[in-house]
C-alpha angles and dihedrals in degrees: 000000000000122000093251093048091050091051091048093052093047091046091055092058094040090049091052092051095044092044091057091044091049091051089052091052088054089048094051092055090041091053091053092044093050099040099035141022133279087255090062091048086050091053091051090047091050090053090053093045094051099041102039100070091050092049091046090057093044096049089055091203086274089161091066093043089050093049095046092046089094092156090062097237092160134028122245092247090060089058094042097050092046089051091053093048094047093047090051089057090047093053090054089052092049092050089052092051091047089063089062094061117108101234132043090235091056092047093052093044093052092048096048095043089051092051093047092048092049089060090055090053092053088053088048093066090056088050086055089055090053090045092050088060091041091241094149094162089066089051092051091052093048095049092046093048094050092046097047098046091046096054092041093052093046094047096047097044097043090047091052100039104022088220126125091203093057091047093052091048089053091050090051092052097048092047090054090051092049091049096052100037099042117014100037094036097049093040093051094047102044117019113030110122118249110271094015090114092062116114115237118182121275089250091055092047091048089055091052092048090051092052091049091048091052089054098040104036094086089054091050091052091047091052092046092051091045092050091046089050093053091048097046093094089054091055091051092046093049091050099042104029108021138233095303093059091042090053092052093047093046093049092053093042092052089074093060093038090056090050088054088064088069088056089052089053090058093044093049092046092051097043098081091048093046090049091053092048089051093049090049092052092241097150094168092053092044092051093045095052091044091053092046095053091045088052091052088052091053092050091048089051092053090049090051091053091047091049091051091052095047103038109003096113092047095046093049091050093047096048103034112010140255097302089060093042088063088066096067092123088057089051091054092051091046091049091055090048090048091053089057088046093053091060092044092052095050093047086052091056090052097053090042090055085053086056093239092148105149095050091062095066098070089044091058092044090055090047093051091047091053093047093047093049090049091050092051091052103035109034096062089049104035105020116205092357089059090052091054092050091049090057092054093049091053091053091049090057089049093053092052091055094044093052089053091052093045091051091052090047093054094045098043117117118253112269140162116295116247116199094194118051104209113018137002097043118198121191123218128152123325135293133204 
């Protein structure tokens, strides 16, 4: 099977899984918008905005490091156990930050959203195991399962109790059940590498974890900064305009955020193939696949804008209600910003597959600086529209940096491959 055909097949399954998951993300916000008030949606959005950057740092993008570790330098259990430990530390940090929120409702929302999201990141490392073996059907099932049970639990419990806290507790429980009865069970039975169940000493395992952290930490920082950058407008809105405005903005933005999950499906599907092309020194193939996935992102962005123009008002009214439907101009601006973000995200997958981890940090710092400056200038003058524009400007800065890294990657002289980026180098083959 050719590289492009393999990517297409993998993309089909990944798209199915992420499409269902995206629909469920829409549904979760829609449930809160229909059964509660914009203030409640704002509390949920605040929980996501506060907890996500911490979890992004803690999860270290170990899934990508696992998938691109095509030489098998570390066992899956090394990655999984490190993910659990780092997420445990992150949850403690989230609980500490939750205590700083002004109201009890905000504090509880931040804590419960953080706990529920941490379960998804544990499931994510098992998804990485399936992805490493290019078992994309398993990924589609996992994503669909987690999405469906989450929205069902939230809808039923909030409808019965009318309480966000009870709904979030239900989401936490069903995600734990999905993790243990599907992800962990299927992963342990079918895809653990031979010998990975052996029990090295704690000292040996600690050494492995340290080597993985040295490789992955730059990616974790990049993801944290990127998440912080995408949430910056929400912090400004919450501070300057309040929970009601944040709820409206988050409800509208959830449509474009869900669409971004389809972009992640393509990026995750292409990552194993891109990593193999990079390891083989096939610069032409690597550049061609990178350009193709970025082009798909651009087309998807244009379709998102067109959909917002044609049916944005109707979709917002259907999913969230008339108060949200009045924000169709904000949806159009967010759709344009999302289109820029789609390209930025897919270029990020390409340079990550090329294991250019450290170079991504300054790109994200520049992006966050651009987005922050735009928020300071635009939100006081333009309100929610200014926040949408600020998001797009941050993504534009990111694309500029990624193109520079990709160009240097494709033009770099051939040199020995190093499977660890900071210490413990191991040579095998050549790389562009």
